[in-house]
ROMI-634156 format. One record per residue (C-alpha): residue in one letter; chain; y, x, z. Coordinates in nm, 3 decimals, decimal comma. Layout:
! ROMI-634156
residu: a chaine: A v: Y u: X w: Z
...
! end
This chain:
! ROMI-634156
residu: x chaine: A v: 10,331 u: 6,490 w: 5,554
residu: x chaine: A v: 10,259 u: 6,822 w: 5,717
residu: x chaine: A v: 10,492 u: 6,882 w: 6,011
residu: x chaine: A v: 10,704 u: 7,193 w: 5,987
residu: x chaine: A v: 10,743 u: 7,421 w: 6,279
residu: x chaine: A v: 11,044 u: 7,498 w: 6,485
residu: x chaine: A v: 10,994 u: 7,815 w: 6,692
residu: x chaine: A v: 11,162 u: 7,876 w: 7,012
residu: x chaine: A v: 11,123 u: 8,233 w: 7,142
residu: x chaine: A v: 11,239 u: 8,385 w: 7,478
residu: x chaine: A v: 11,223 u: 8,731 w: 7,622
residu: x chaine: A v: 11,354 u: 8,878 w: 7,937
residu: x chaine: A v: 11,348 u: 9,211 w: 8,101
residu: x chaine: A v: 11,496 u: 9,405 w: 8,397
residu: x chaine: A v: 11,487 u: 9,785 w: 8,450
residu: x chaine: A v: 11,622 u: 10,006 w: 8,730
residu: x chaine: A v: 11,930 u: 10,201 w: 8,674
residu: x chaine: A v: 11,750 u: 10,520 w: 8,785
residu: x chaine: A v: 11,557 u: 10,527 w: 8,466
residu: x chaine: A v: 11,567 u: 10,862 w: 8,292
residu: x chaine: A v: 11,599 u: 10,694 w: 7,952
residu: x chaine: A v: 11,958 u: 10,691 w: 7,843
residu: x chaine: A v: 12,129 u: 10,362 w: 7,791
residu: x chaine: A v: 12,235 u: 10,261 w: 7,449
residu: x chaine: A v: 12,614 u: 10,237 w: 7,394
residu: x chaine: A v: 12,767 u: 9,892 w: 7,378
residu: x chaine: A v: 12,795 u: 9,749 w: 7,031
residu: x chaine: A v: 13,144 u: 9,678 w: 6,910
residu: x chaine: A v: 13,168 u: 9,313 w: 6,818
residu: x chaine: A v: 13,326 u: 9,203 w: 6,493
residu: x chaine: A v: 13,644 u: 9,003 w: 6,490
residu: x chaine: A v: 13,456 u: 8,701 w: 6,322
residu: x chaine: A v: 13,105 u: 8,580 w: 6,246
residu: x chaine: A v: 12,896 u: 8,757 w: 6,003
residu: x chaine: A v: 12,614 u: 8,563 w: 5,846
residu: x chaine: A v: 12,367 u: 8,770 w: 5,646
residu: x chaine: A v: 12,229 u: 8,615 w: 5,325
residu: x chaine: A v: 11,905 u: 8,809 w: 5,351
residu: x chaine: A v: 11,675 u: 8,915 w: 5,638
residu: x chaine: A v: 11,807 u: 9,201 w: 5,855
residu: x chaine: A v: 11,632 u: 9,533 w: 5,804
residu: x chaine: A v: 11,503 u: 9,751 w: 6,074
residu: x chaine: A v: 11,824 u: 9,941 w: 6,088
residu: x chaine: A v: 12,039 u: 9,624 w: 6,077
residu: x chaine: A v: 12,218 u: 9,531 w: 6,404
residu: x chaine: A v: 12,381 u: 9,186 w: 6,351
residu: x chaine: A v: 12,627 u: 9,127 w: 6,625
residu: x chaine: A v: 12,740 u: 8,808 w: 6,789
residu: x chaine: A v: 13,091 u: 8,671 w: 6,747
residu: x chaine: A v: 13,327 u: 8,707 w: 7,029
residu: x chaine: A v: 13,382 u: 8,378 w: 7,219
residu: x chaine: A v: 13,731 u: 8,285 w: 7,343
residu: x chaine: A v: 13,875 u: 8,405 w: 7,671
residu: x chaine: A v: 13,959 u: 8,326 w: 7,949
residu: x chaine: A v: 13,659 u: 8,152 w: 8,100
residu: x chaine: A v: 13,696 u: 7,788 w: 8,192
residu: x chaine: A v: 13,541 u: 7,804 w: 8,533
residu: x chaine: A v: 13,481 u: 7,436 w: 8,567
residu: x chaine: A v: 13,293 u: 7,429 w: 8,244
residu: x chaine: A v: 13,082 u: 7,722 w: 8,339
residu: x chaine: A v: 12,997 u: 7,571 w: 8,663
residu: x chaine: A v: 12,856 u: 7,270 w: 8,493
residu: x chaine: A v: 12,621 u: 7,497 w: 8,295
residu: x chaine: A v: 12,531 u: 7,687 w: 8,616
residu: x chaine: A v: 12,416 u: 7,367 w: 8,795
residu: x chaine: A v: 12,202 u: 7,280 w: 8,495
residu: x chaine: A v: 12,048 u: 7,621 w: 8,479
residu: x chaine: A v: 11,978 u: 7,642 w: 8,847
residu: x chaine: A v: 11,821 u: 7,291 w: 8,863
residu: x chaine: A v: 11,589 u: 7,380 w: 8,576
residu: x chaine: A v: 11,521 u: 7,718 w: 8,742
residu: x chaine: A v: 11,368 u: 7,567 w: 9,055
residu: x chaine: A v: 11,180 u: 7,309 w: 8,851
residu: x chaine: A v: 11,028 u: 7,583 w: 8,648
residu: x chaine: A v: 10,943 u: 7,796 w: 8,940
residu: x chaine: A v: 10,773 u: 7,511 w: 9,128
residu: x chaine: A v: 10,563 u: 7,437 w: 8,819
residu: x chaine: A v: 10,454 u: 7,800 w: 8,792
residu: x chaine: A v: 10,424 u: 7,877 w: 9,166
residu: x chaine: A v: 10,060 u: 7,801 w: 9,176
residu: x chaine: A v: 9,988 u: 8,120 w: 8,975
residu: x chaine: A v: 9,905 u: 8,417 w: 9,202
residu: x chaine: A v: 10,084 u: 8,753 w: 9,189
residu: x chaine: A v: 10,431 u: 8,858 w: 9,076
residu: x chaine: A v: 10,640 u: 8,642 w: 8,864
residu: x chaine: A v: 10,967 u: 8,674 w: 8,672
residu: x chaine: A v: 11,160 u: 8,455 w: 8,431
residu: x chaine: A v: 11,517 u: 8,424 w: 8,308
residu: x chaine: A v: 11,604 u: 8,052 w: 8,337
residu: x chaine: A v: 11,938 u: 8,136 w: 8,185
residu: x chaine: A v: 11,773 u: 8,268 w: 7,865
residu: x chaine: A v: 11,541 u: 7,977 w: 7,836
residu: x chaine: A v: 11,827 u: 7,721 w: 7,899
residu: x chaine: A v: 12,037 u: 7,891 w: 7,623
residu: x chaine: A v: 11,759 u: 7,872 w: 7,366
residu: x chaine: A v: 11,694 u: 7,514 w: 7,437
residu: x chaine: A v: 12,066 u: 7,433 w: 7,437
residu: x chaine: A v: 12,079 u: 7,542 w: 7,077
residu: x chaine: A v: 11,770 u: 7,333 w: 7,017
residu: x chaine: A v: 11,922 u: 7,026 w: 7,186
residu: x chaine: A v: 12,212 u: 7,048 w: 6,961
residu: x chaine: A v: 11,997 u: 6,971 w: 6,665
residu: x chaine: A v: 11,784 u: 6,696 w: 6,838
residu: x chaine: A v: 11,836 u: 6,331 w: 6,807
residu: x chaine: A v: 11,709 u: 6,010 w: 6,978
residu: x chaine: A v: 11,433 u: 6,040 w: 7,237
residu: x chaine: A v: 11,390 u: 6,414 w: 7,163
residu: x chaine: A v: 11,749 u: 6,483 w: 7,250
residu: x chaine: A v: 11,723 u: 6,268 w: 7,568
residu: x chaine: A v: 11,412 u: 6,439 w: 7,686
residu: x chaine: A v: 11,541 u: 6,789 w: 7,642
residu: x chaine: A v: 11,863 u: 6,704 w: 7,822
residu: x chaine: A v: 11,665 u: 6,558 w: 8,115
residu: x chaine: A v: 11,428 u: 6,851 w: 8,159
residu: x chaine: A v: 11,727 u: 7,102 w: 8,139
residu: x chaine: A v: 11,956 u: 6,878 w: 8,352
residu: x chaine: A v: 12,213 u: 6,867 w: 8,080
residu: x chaine: A v: 12,481 u: 6,612 w: 8,145
residu: x chaine: A v: 12,438 u: 6,304 w: 7,926
residu: x chaine: A v: 12,676 u: 6,122 w: 7,707
residu: x chaine: A v: 12,904 u: 6,395 w: 7,569
residu: x chaine: A v: 12,737 u: 6,661 w: 7,353
residu: x chaine: A v: 13,068 u: 6,815 w: 7,250
residu: x chaine: A v: 13,163 u: 6,873 w: 7,607
residu: x chaine: A v: 12,829 u: 7,034 w: 7,683
residu: x chaine: A v: 12,868 u: 7,263 w: 7,395
residu: x chaine: A v: 13,210 u: 7,363 w: 7,515
residu: x chaine: A v: 13,067 u: 7,418 w: 7,852
residu: x chaine: A v: 12,810 u: 7,660 w: 7,706
residu: x chaine: A v: 13,083 u: 7,842 w: 7,506
residu: x chaine: A v: 13,282 u: 7,897 w: 7,826
residu: x chaine: A v: 12,973 u: 8,026 w: 7,998
residu: x chaine: A v: 12,896 u: 8,269 w: 7,723
residu: x chaine: A v: 13,251 u: 8,394 w: 7,721
residu: x chaine: A v: 13,204 u: 8,482 w: 8,093
residu: x chaine: A v: 12,879 u: 8,657 w: 8,021
residu: x chaine: A v: 13,022 u: 8,922 w: 7,787
residu: x chaine: A v: 13,073 u: 9,216 w: 8,025
residu: x chaine: A v: 13,081 u: 9,585 w: 7,937
residu: x chaine: A v: 13,248 u: 9,815 w: 8,191
residu: x chaine: A v: 13,152 u: 10,106 w: 8,410
residu: x chaine: A v: 12,880 u: 10,004 w: 8,653
residu: x chaine: A v: 12,796 u: 9,681 w: 8,493
residu: x chaine: A v: 12,692 u: 9,535 w: 8,155
residu: x chaine: A v: 12,569 u: 9,193 w: 8,059
residu: x chaine: A v: 12,517 u: 9,112 w: 7,698
residu: x chaine: A v: 12,381 u: 8,787 w: 7,554
residu: x chaine: A v: 12,276 u: 8,745 w: 7,194
residu: x chaine: A v: 12,153 u: 8,448 w: 6,994
residu: x chaine: A v: 12,012 u: 8,422 w: 6,651
residu: x chaine: A v: 11,862 u: 8,180 w: 6,402
residu: x chaine: A v: 11,594 u: 8,267 w: 6,149
residu: x chaine: A v: 11,547 u: 8,001 w: 5,888
residu: x chaine: A v: 11,321 u: 7,948 w: 5,595
residu: x chaine: A v: 11,525 u: 8,032 w: 5,286
residu: x chaine: A v: 11,427 u: 7,718 w: 5,096
residu: x chaine: A v: 11,542 u: 7,477 w: 5,368
residu: x chaine: A v: 11,885 u: 7,320 w: 5,340
residu: x chaine: A v: 11,987 u: 7,323 w: 5,703
residu: x chaine: A v: 12,257 u: 7,089 w: 5,807
residu: x chaine: A v: 12,598 u: 7,275 w: 5,770
residu: x chaine: A v: 12,744 u: 7,118 w: 6,080
residu: x chaine: A v: 12,444 u: 7,244 w: 6,286
residu: x chaine: A v: 12,477 u: 7,596 w: 6,146
residu: x chaine: A v: 12,850 u: 7,586 w: 6,212
residu: x chaine: A v: 12,800 u: 7,469 w: 6,569
residu: x chaine: A v: 12,535 u: 7,728 w: 6,655
residu: x chaine: A v: 12,758 u: 8,014 w: 6,499
residu: x chaine: A v: 13,071 u: 7,918 w: 6,669
residu: x chaine: A v: 12,946 u: 7,797 w: 7,003
residu: x chaine: A v: 12,653 u: 8,008 w: 7,063
residu: x chaine: A v: 12,745 u: 8,309 w: 6,837
residu: x chaine: A v: 12,417 u: 8,255 w: 6,660
residu: x chaine: A v: 12,445 u: 8,320 w: 6,283
residu: x chaine: A v: 12,159 u: 8,226 w: 6,050
residu: x chaine: A v: 11,946 u: 8,491 w: 5,886
residu: x chaine: A v: 11,742 u: 8,350 w: 5,601
residu: x chaine: A v: 11,382 u: 8,464 w: 5,582
residu: x chaine: A v: 11,064 u: 8,388 w: 5,376
residu: x chaine: A v: 10,830 u: 8,222 w: 5,614
residu: x chaine: A v: 10,633 u: 8,051 w: 5,334
residu: x chaine: A v: 10,491 u: 8,366 w: 5,179
residu: x chaine: A v: 10,590 u: 8,645 w: 5,429
residu: x chaine: A v: 10,555 u: 8,508 w: 5,779
residu: x chaine: A v: 10,413 u: 8,826 w: 5,918
residu: x chaine: A v: 10,700 u: 9,053 w: 5,798
residu: x chaine: A v: 10,941 u: 8,789 w: 5,939
residu: x chaine: A v: 10,770 u: 8,810 w: 6,272
residu: x chaine: A v: 10,809 u: 9,186 w: 6,276
residu: x chaine: A v: 11,183 u: 9,150 w: 6,187
residu: x chaine: A v: 11,238 u: 8,905 w: 6,475
residu: x chaine: A v: 11,053 u: 9,110 w: 6,715
residu: x chaine: A v: 11,256 u: 9,425 w: 6,621
residu: x chaine: A v: 11,571 u: 9,231 w: 6,672
residu: x chaine: A v: 11,458 u: 9,123 w: 7,022
residu: x chaine: A v: 11,348 u: 9,481 w: 7,111
residu: x chaine: A v: 11,695 u: 9,618 w: 6,978
residu: x chaine: A v: 11,890 u: 9,360 w: 7,180
residu: x chaine: A v: 11,697 u: 9,423 w: 7,498
residu: x chaine: A v: 11,711 u: 9,801 w: 7,466
residu: x chaine: A v: 11,339 u: 9,820 w: 7,394
residu: x chaine: A v: 11,249 u: 9,655 w: 7,718
residu: x chaine: A v: 11,092 u: 9,347 w: 7,547
residu: x chaine: A v: 10,861 u: 9,432 w: 7,255
residu: x chaine: A v: 10,622 u: 9,218 w: 7,050
residu: x chaine: A v: 10,768 u: 8,890 w: 7,177
residu: x chaine: A v: 10,607 u: 8,680 w: 6,910
residu: x chaine: A v: 10,233 u: 8,749 w: 6,903
residu: x chaine: A v: 10,028 u: 8,793 w: 6,586
residu: x chaine: A v: 9,985 u: 8,459 w: 6,427
residu: x chaine: A v: 10,278 u: 8,309 w: 6,609
residu: x chaine: A v: 10,447 u: 8,222 w: 6,285
residu: x chaine: A v: 10,306 u: 8,081 w: 5,962
residu: x chaine: A v: 10,389 u: 7,935 w: 5,625
residu: x chaine: A v: 10,477 u: 7,607 w: 5,811
residu: x chaine: A v: 10,749 u: 7,770 w: 6,022
residu: x chaine: A v: 11,090 u: 7,659 w: 5,930
residu: x chaine: A v: 11,330 u: 7,788 w: 6,200
residu: x chaine: A v: 11,305 u: 8,025 w: 6,496
residu: x chaine: A v: 11,582 u: 8,027 w: 6,759
residu: x chaine: A v: 11,602 u: 8,341 w: 6,959
residu: x chaine: A v: 11,790 u: 8,438 w: 7,265
residu: x chaine: A v: 11,814 u: 8,788 w: 7,428
residu: x chaine: A v: 11,982 u: 8,886 w: 7,758
residu: x chaine: A v: 12,051 u: 9,233 w: 7,871
residu: x chaine: A v: 12,181 u: 9,326 w: 8,212
residu: x chaine: A v: 12,250 u: 9,658 w: 8,381
residu: x chaine: A v: 12,445 u: 9,721 w: 8,704
residu: x chaine: A v: 12,459 u: 9,967 w: 8,992
residu: x chaine: A v: 12,480 u: 9,859 w: 9,351
residu: x chaine: A v: 12,836 u: 9,847 w: 9,502
residu: x chaine: A v: 12,669 u: 10,077 w: 9,771
residu: x chaine: A v: 12,358 u: 10,256 w: 9,656
residu: x chaine: A v: 12,062 u: 10,323 w: 9,866
residu: x chaine: A v: 12,016 u: 10,682 w: 9,955
residu: x chaine: A v: 11,712 u: 10,845 w: 9,812
residu: x chaine: A v: 11,666 u: 11,061 w: 10,132
residu: x chaine: A v: 11,609 u: 10,740 w: 10,332
residu: x chaine: A v: 11,343 u: 10,603 w: 10,105
residu: x chaine: A v: 11,003 u: 10,623 w: 10,278
residu: x chaine: A v: 10,641 u: 10,533 w: 10,212
residu: x chaine: A v: 10,528 u: 10,204 w: 10,363
residu: x chaine: A v: 10,281 u: 9,916 w: 10,326
residu: x chaine: A v: 10,356 u: 9,584 w: 10,155
residu: x chaine: A v: 10,149 u: 9,299 w: 10,292
residu: x chaine: A v: 10,082 u: 9,087 w: 9,981
residu: x chaine: A v: 9,838 u: 8,801 w: 9,927
residu: x chaine: A v: 9,601 u: 9,040 w: 9,758
residu: x chaine: A v: 9,611 u: 9,287 w: 10,045
residu: x chaine: A v: 9,814 u: 9,584 w: 10,149
residu: x chaine: A v: 9,989 u: 9,786 w: 9,874
residu: x chaine: A v: 10,169 u: 10,117 w: 9,901
residu: x chaine: A v: 10,538 u: 10,100 w: 9,826
residu: x chaine: A v: 10,855 u: 10,305 w: 9,847
residu: x chaine: A v: 11,073 u: 10,126 w: 10,101
residu: x chaine: A v: 11,446 u: 10,187 w: 10,029
residu: x chaine: A v: 11,682 u: 10,161 w: 10,325
residu: x chaine: A v: 12,050 u: 10,084 w: 10,366
residu: x chaine: A v: 12,263 u: 9,987 w: 10,667
residu: x chaine: A v: 12,578 u: 9,811 w: 10,570
residu: x chaine: A v: 12,791 u: 9,492 w: 10,616
residu: x chaine: A v: 12,653 u: 9,238 w: 10,377
residu: x chaine: A v: 12,606 u: 8,857 w: 10,348
residu: x chaine: A v: 12,316 u: 8,738 w: 10,549
residu: x chaine: A v: 12,183 u: 8,393 w: 10,626
residu: x chaine: A v: 11,920 u: 8,302 w: 10,896
residu: x chaine: A v: 11,780 u: 7,970 w: 10,803
residu: x chaine: A v: 11,579 u: 7,851 w: 11,097
residu: x chaine: A v: 11,458 u: 7,520 w: 10,971
residu: x chaine: A v: 11,313 u: 7,681 w: 10,655
residu: x chaine: A v: 11,190 u: 7,988 w: 10,854
residu: x chaine: A v: 11,347 u: 8,247 w: 10,624
residu: x chaine: A v: 11,629 u: 8,506 w: 10,596
residu: x chaine: A v: 11,848 u: 8,573 w: 10,302
residu: x chaine: A v: 12,059 u: 8,866 w: 10,192
residu: x chaine: A v: 12,297 u: 8,903 w: 9,901
residu: x chaine: A v: 12,333 u: 9,252 w: 9,767
residu: x chaine: A v: 12,631 u: 9,279 w: 9,535
residu: x chaine: A v: 12,650 u: 9,498 w: 9,230
residu: x chaine: A v: 12,947 u: 9,716 w: 9,141
residu: x chaine: A v: 13,240 u: 9,511 w: 9,029
residu: x chaine: A v: 13,154 u: 9,207 w: 9,229
residu: x chaine: A v: 13,052 u: 8,977 w: 8,938
residu: x chaine: A v: 12,681 u: 8,976 w: 8,995
residu: x chaine: A v: 12,437 u: 9,008 w: 9,291
residu: x chaine: A v: 12,067 u: 9,026 w: 9,387
residu: x chaine: A v: 11,978 u: 8,758 w: 9,641
residu: x chaine: A v: 11,656 u: 8,817 w: 9,830
residu: x chaine: A v: 11,486 u: 8,520 w: 10,013
residu: x chaine: A v: 11,246 u: 8,657 w: 10,275
residu: x chaine: A v: 11,012 u: 8,429 w: 10,473
residu: x chaine: A v: 10,990 u: 8,497 w: 10,842
residu: x chaine: A v: 10,610 u: 8,505 w: 10,834
residu: x chaine: A v: 10,424 u: 8,748 w: 10,622
residu: x chaine: A v: 10,219 u: 8,462 w: 10,471
residu: x chaine: A v: 10,515 u: 8,221 w: 10,466
residu: x chaine: A v: 10,609 u: 8,238 w: 10,097
residu: x chaine: A v: 10,419 u: 7,930 w: 9,987
residu: x chaine: A v: 10,601 u: 7,715 w: 10,245
residu: x chaine: A v: 10,936 u: 7,850 w: 10,118
residu: x chaine: A v: 10,841 u: 7,775 w: 9,769
residu: x chaine: A v: 10,751 u: 7,424 w: 9,847
residu: x chaine: A v: 11,083 u: 7,371 w: 10,025
residu: x chaine: A v: 11,277 u: 7,531 w: 9,736
residu: x chaine: A v: 11,516 u: 7,307 w: 9,533
residu: x chaine: A v: 11,854 u: 7,354 w: 9,374
residu: x chaine: A v: 12,046 u: 7,207 w: 9,674
residu: x chaine: A v: 11,843 u: 7,399 w: 9,929
residu: x chaine: A v: 11,906 u: 7,733 w: 9,750
residu: x chaine: A v: 12,271 u: 7,658 w: 9,714
residu: x chaine: A v: 12,290 u: 7,577 w: 10,092
residu: x chaine: A v: 12,112 u: 7,892 w: 10,187
residu: x chaine: A v: 12,341 u: 8,111 w: 9,982
residu: x chaine: A v: 12,656 u: 7,928 w: 10,094
residu: x chaine: A v: 12,542 u: 7,973 w: 10,455
residu: x chaine: A v: 12,537 u: 8,355 w: 10,428
residu: x chaine: A v: 12,811 u: 8,543 w: 10,608
residu: x chaine: A v: 12,892 u: 8,910 w: 10,639
residu: x chaine: A v: 12,691 u: 9,089 w: 10,905
residu: x chaine: A v: 12,576 u: 9,434 w: 10,986
residu: x chaine: A v: 12,237 u: 9,456 w: 10,836
residu: x chaine: A v: 11,967 u: 9,714 w: 10,807
residu: x chaine: A v: 11,802 u: 9,628 w: 10,469
residu: x chaine: A v: 11,465 u: 9,753 w: 10,381
residu: x chaine: A v: 11,364 u: 9,672 w: 10,032
residu: x chaine: A v: 11,088 u: 9,804 w: 9,815
residu: x chaine: A v: 11,138 u: 9,972 w: 9,483
residu: x chaine: A v: 10,956 u: 9,749 w: 9,248
residu: x chaine: A v: 10,897 u: 9,693 w: 8,886
residu: x chaine: A v: 10,743 u: 9,381 w: 8,700
residu: x chaine: A v: 10,639 u: 9,449 w: 8,349
residu: x chaine: A v: 10,570 u: 9,184 w: 8,094
residu: x chaine: A v: 10,224 u: 9,126 w: 7,971
residu: x chaine: A v: 10,133 u: 8,845 w: 7,743
residu: x chaine: A v: 10,424 u: 8,614 w: 7,673
residu: x chaine: A v: 10,462 u: 8,302 w: 7,895
residu: x chaine: A v: 10,386 u: 7,994 w: 7,675
residu: x chaine: A v: 10,617 u: 7,715 w: 7,764
residu: x chaine: A v: 10,491 u: 7,420 w: 7,563
residu: x chaine: A v: 10,256 u: 7,288 w: 7,834
residu: x chaine: A v: 10,500 u: 7,371 w: 8,114
residu: x chaine: A v: 10,790 u: 7,185 w: 7,945
residu: x chaine: A v: 10,572 u: 6,899 w: 7,841
residu: x chaine: A v: 10,468 u: 6,848 w: 8,202
residu: x chaine: A v: 10,825 u: 6,835 w: 8,304
residu: x chaine: A v: 10,891 u: 6,557 w: 8,060
residu: x chaine: A v: 10,965 u: 6,709 w: 7,714
residu: x chaine: A v: 10,641 u: 6,636 w: 7,531
residu: x chaine: A v: 10,824 u: 6,445 w: 7,262
residu: x chaine: A v: 10,975 u: 6,760 w: 7,122
residu: x chaine: A v: 10,632 u: 6,898 w: 7,041
residu: x chaine: A v: 10,472 u: 6,594 w: 6,892
residu: x chaine: A v: 10,480 u: 6,424 w: 6,558
residu: x chaine: A v: 10,758 u: 6,190 w: 6,664
residu: x chaine: A v: 11,005 u: 6,476 w: 6,730
residu: x chaine: A v: 11,344 u: 6,422 w: 6,584
residu: x chaine: A v: 11,534 u: 6,723 w: 6,485
residu: x chaine: A v: 11,732 u: 6,566 w: 6,204
residu: x chaine: A v: 12,047 u: 6,725 w: 6,347
residu: x chaine: A v: 11,908 u: 7,054 w: 6,212
residu: x chaine: A v: 11,753 u: 6,970 w: 5,875
residu: x chaine: A v: 11,673 u: 6,664 w: 5,665
residu: x chaine: A v: 11,399 u: 6,431 w: 5,799
residu: x chaine: A v: 11,183 u: 6,529 w: 5,498
residu: x chaine: A v: 11,131 u: 6,872 w: 5,668
residu: x chaine: A v: 10,962 u: 6,677 w: 5,965
residu: x chaine: A v: 11,051 u: 6,962 w: 6,207
residu: x chaine: A v: 10,899 u: 6,977 w: 6,555
residu: x chaine: A v: 10,851 u: 7,260 w: 6,809
residu: x chaine: A v: 10,529 u: 7,437 w: 6,780
residu: x chaine: A v: 10,567 u: 7,670 w: 7,080
residu: x chaine: A v: 10,819 u: 7,851 w: 7,301
residu: x chaine: A v: 10,747 u: 8,197 w: 7,450
residu: x chaine: A v: 10,912 u: 8,408 w: 7,707
residu: x chaine: A v: 10,882 u: 8,758 w: 7,838
residu: x chaine: A v: 11,055 u: 8,939 w: 8,131
residu: x chaine: A v: 11,076 u: 9,278 w: 8,284
residu: x chaine: A v: 11,238 u: 9,413 w: 8,599
residu: x chaine: A v: 11,256 u: 9,737 w: 8,793
residu: x chaine: A v: 11,481 u: 9,794 w: 9,095
residu: x chaine: A v: 11,548 u: 10,128 w: 9,248
residu: x chaine: A v: 11,805 u: 10,302 w: 9,478
residu: x chaine: A v: 12,073 u: 10,303 w: 9,201
residu: x chaine: A v: 12,076 u: 9,941 w: 9,093
residu: x chaine: A v: 11,912 u: 9,722 w: 8,832
residu: x chaine: A v: 11,892 u: 9,695 w: 8,463
residu: x chaine: A v: 11,773 u: 9,367 w: 8,304
residu: x chaine: A v: 11,696 u: 9,221 w: 7,964
residu: x chaine: A v: 11,593 u: 8,881 w: 7,848
residu: x chaine: A v: 11,508 u: 8,713 w: 7,523
residu: x chaine: A v: 11,391 u: 8,362 w: 7,437
residu: x chaine: A v: 11,258 u: 8,211 w: 7,120
residu: x chaine: A v: 11,176 u: 7,859 w: 7,051
residu: x chaine: A v: 10,921 u: 7,810 w: 6,758
residu: x chaine: A v: 10,929 u: 7,478 w: 6,591
residu: x chaine: A v: 12,137 u: 7,475 w: 10,484
residu: x chaine: A v: 12,230 u: 7,833 w: 10,594
residu: x chaine: A v: 12,166 u: 7,859 w: 10,971
residu: x chaine: A v: 12,359 u: 8,031 w: 11,254
residu: x chaine: A v: 12,392 u: 8,399 w: 11,280
residu: x chaine: A v: 12,215 u: 8,615 w: 11,537
residu: x chaine: A v: 12,442 u: 8,782 w: 11,802
residu: x chaine: A v: 12,649 u: 9,077 w: 11,708
residu: x chaine: A v: 12,548 u: 9,433 w: 11,825
residu: x chaine: A v: 12,276 u: 9,640 w: 11,662
residu: x chaine: A v: 12,220 u: 9,595 w: 11,285
residu: x chaine: A v: 12,000 u: 9,297 w: 11,207
residu: x chaine: A v: 11,679 u: 9,405 w: 11,050
residu: x chaine: A v: 11,578 u: 9,264 w: 10,717
residu: x chaine: A v: 11,240 u: 9,424 w: 10,618
residu: x chaine: A v: 11,105 u: 9,293 w: 10,291
residu: x chaine: A v: 10,751 u: 9,434 w: 10,340
residu: x chaine: A v: 10,575 u: 9,101 w: 10,251
residu: x chaine: A v: 10,613 u: 8,849 w: 9,961
residu: x chaine: A v: 10,965 u: 8,729 w: 9,876
residu: x chaine: A v: 11,174 u: 8,551 w: 9,617
residu: x chaine: A v: 11,463 u: 8,716 w: 9,441
residu: x chaine: A v: 11,741 u: 8,599 w: 9,210
residu: x chaine: A v: 12,010 u: 8,780 w: 9,002
residu: x chaine: A v: 12,305 u: 8,550 w: 9,008
residu: x chaine: A v: 12,655 u: 8,521 w: 8,858
residu: x chaine: A v: 12,876 u: 8,530 w: 9,164
residu: x chaine: A v: 13,154 u: 8,333 w: 8,989
residu: x chaine: A v: 12,944 u: 8,031 w: 8,891
residu: x chaine: A v: 12,628 u: 8,078 w: 9,092
residu: x chaine: A v: 12,421 u: 8,065 w: 8,781
residu: x chaine: A v: 12,071 u: 8,226 w: 8,809
residu: x chaine: A v: 12,021 u: 8,477 w: 8,530
residu: x chaine: A v: 11,684 u: 8,604 w: 8,656
residu: x chaine: A v: 11,453 u: 8,470 w: 8,911
residu: x chaine: A v: 11,120 u: 8,607 w: 9,047
residu: x chaine: A v: 10,858 u: 8,650 w: 9,313
residu: x chaine: A v: 10,735 u: 8,986 w: 9,440
residu: x chaine: A v: 10,377 u: 8,946 w: 9,578
residu: x chaine: A v: 10,166 u: 9,232 w: 9,451
residu: x chaine: A v: 10,386 u: 9,534 w: 9,382
residu: x chaine: A v: 10,261 u: 9,812 w: 9,170
residu: x chaine: A v: 10,335 u: 10,177 w: 9,248
residu: x chaine: A v: 10,694 u: 10,266 w: 9,137
! end
């Protein structure tokens, strides 16, 4: 029996608020789910259902812990690669949460272990994700966070009704039926258009040519879009030319400057400093982890784990700080292929012939994951940050320095950065700046 493919696709992007490109207006959400019977056209904009409010903070915190634990595992796995790096662990986790809901047996267990999902109560986990998604629907002046999920299924497959109902109600992911058997390439274009639309054209061509075939049976897609202005913007008049001392040599950068009372941690044992720059509205922030030594990033990455990061952030306290941060942009190139990465973390069973996704479709479909791909983009400037992400799956803080003059925090050498949900601590985006390009 020929195995059929389950495609998991992820895309992420960030763009500075100062872009001259106008932002698209927020899409009004329908009162209930809308499940199209045919593939969406280019002009079609299927919208997610609205999840219940208010947010259950305890449930959302559970998901945040899982996302953050996976985030540092993923970063440590990718850290050997030189240069800049950007991923959205939230986007990847959401796509695989939908996948996990349709897995059974060893496949279900392995996905849960890699993504640090709590074991033993799938219904509770799904409720936790619903609570998280409810808190991640923000559209107001100065800040926007939109998360969209979608299933694209082969029209001849009789997917399990309970699975479709779960993904629609918990993840706001309705099913669009497509013809993978005879029109895989048009289906690929349709999915890529949906991703580009949901990420405001920041992520394009997520699924590369040949990424889908007549054997594809289901594609699960997640897209995340984030845009926010700083609570206190950097003044353009204070931005100056400087040198960034990266691993590949010096690079010219525009160094933004701001002196303000912000949260800072000096972590002596890890030889680093951390600042947290909040965005307008106080829901989200940018955390910058800066090694003391210009060549100290590798040691920081080796010390990084979820507990350490939580401790560093918790140890930050308000302090008068002079922050110097480069304007930077990281653009997506070829998609990050996750099959080998996730297999090395312990999820090989989901990609092999023994994969069990009978929670999605009958065993006769023999569904397994063929690949998962991810793209990300970020640009940060004096105004703030705009971010977008999409994912598809194809089958201790230390003591403070003495008060007085502002403490200098000059990010002129490689550092880590995180965009986080300040309510739950969940990491939405995570990256490393090592070789900045002119911006």
